[in-house]
Phi, psi and omega in degrees: 000136183296142180288134174285152182303145170271023185227146177200206174002197199296069166177091180281312178248038185200085169209151179208172177288069184230191183302151181296150179276139180295150179302148182294143175283170178300323181294321186288350179274353187279325183171181185290147181213176166231156177243135179278130180278343178216189183292333181272125177261129178255130179239120179270127184238129177246123178253129183246130178286124183293339183283320184236356179075003182274152179289146178276131186251348190254031175288153175237164178305321183291351182278346190245152166232143181229140187234134176247115183052039176085352181256129180292137179238150180293143174277120184270322181222155178210126176222155178209158178060225184291348178278344179283174180304144173296158184249138166250116180268119179256115174272114188238140183218159169267153179303151177274077186253161179287144172094350179272156186297149175303138180103351181276317183218315188294338176298323185270339180298130182089350180246014185300322183294341180295336180280342188304314183302328182295331184291344176292343181273358175293150178275168190305319184270359178282154178224166181230137174232164178231136179216157178213163171222155181228155176286351178269005177099356181273138175200152174189165169274103187288330178223113176296149183311128185223154175273355178289120182275349183267329188293322185305318182297319179293321178292319176302318181298321178292316182297325185269011173296138181300142174242162187275352183299137180266104178268189177083014177254161179304318181293316182291325178297318180296318178295320180297325179297315179296317182295322177301316181297323177298316180299317182296318179295325177298320180293316181294319178300321178301318180294318183292334183275355182263147180224114004285158180290131179276174171265111177282124178244108183268123178248107179278125171263093193195142177285353180060049170276070189225152176197152177195163179304140186297324180297318179291323179296317180294326175294321178300314179295319178305310183295319180300319186283000174303331181253016181048043175282170180233137180255130173234170176202154175234123180249135179291134184294343179279350182284139184265004178075198184224162178285156177301150179255150178267128177063022176219154172278121178273165177047061187292334179290323172299316181301315181292322178299315180300320187267008171241004180087011180265205186199147173247126183242160179244136182209148171278160181311316179296344182254010180302313182297318180297322180294314179294321180296324178297325177293316181294323178298318178298317180298320183283341180263000186292154171259135183246108185256130178246140176213160178265121181295142179300331181211136173267080190247359180069014180253161180289130176239137174280147178240139173219132176239131178219161176276150174291166180302316180295320180292324178296325178291325180284321183246071185296129174077004181294136180256131180259137173245133179196166180287143187273346184211165173205164176235113178286120181243147184288333182201170180293137180301151182302325186292342181277336187287000000 
């Protein structure tokens, strides 16, 4: 039987052993969104060259148009490359427990050092953290964001040591879902407490044998996007994936990556570093567009970013990735404070 997600309800990069999250509104059940923490909404845009698959680095403010609910809005700020927000890369894993599907943890155990070379491509102000969740209810931020490029691999190796807990049961899956949300909120809270606020980029090392009800998943994405974070993932190429689920959204980590402007990639162990480096290259080449929402109404707004006619002629066939929706909110939620 396919494993249910260790993820559920409201928070992909945001849940903590904190106050309960309010039930989702009718709007939040429709699909993924982001919430603006202040009047300025930041949208991270990644442009990929169709010829070589590499991110485009030479965009200018004048190259873009941005639309809120179909209406074009003025671009207030524009940054790219090292001028954009610093990044905190979170390497996140589930415990290496008995009974969970192949590809969730044991694929990566023993291969942690393979990710180390990619971290040399981080920029000076970027940091790396490590976090995990377990189906037995345990979770924590194992490594607070650090500029040390050597420590993450060692911490990952400790986190991925096998434990005796037997996962893969209905009870453990339910516990794991709650625990996942707690881990996510801890990560989001960390971002909110920093000044200036960084861009949290969560990289799941996971085969994504996950599924959950779509309404709960969309609430999860809504909460995660409050901090305009981006979800990425690396799946081991030896993993065979999972069967389709009935009445549930399968591969929810892939789903979240798609709806936050991120990406899920597949790699063999010798290519782990290259996969992680490709993610970091995209983050460093992103364009960060800021605009003032027409209304701070707490309702779902569609987002669209496109190139101008002149920019399309210059960058033929370039594909843009960005989050499709956001929710303008008047202030930071109480649970973050």
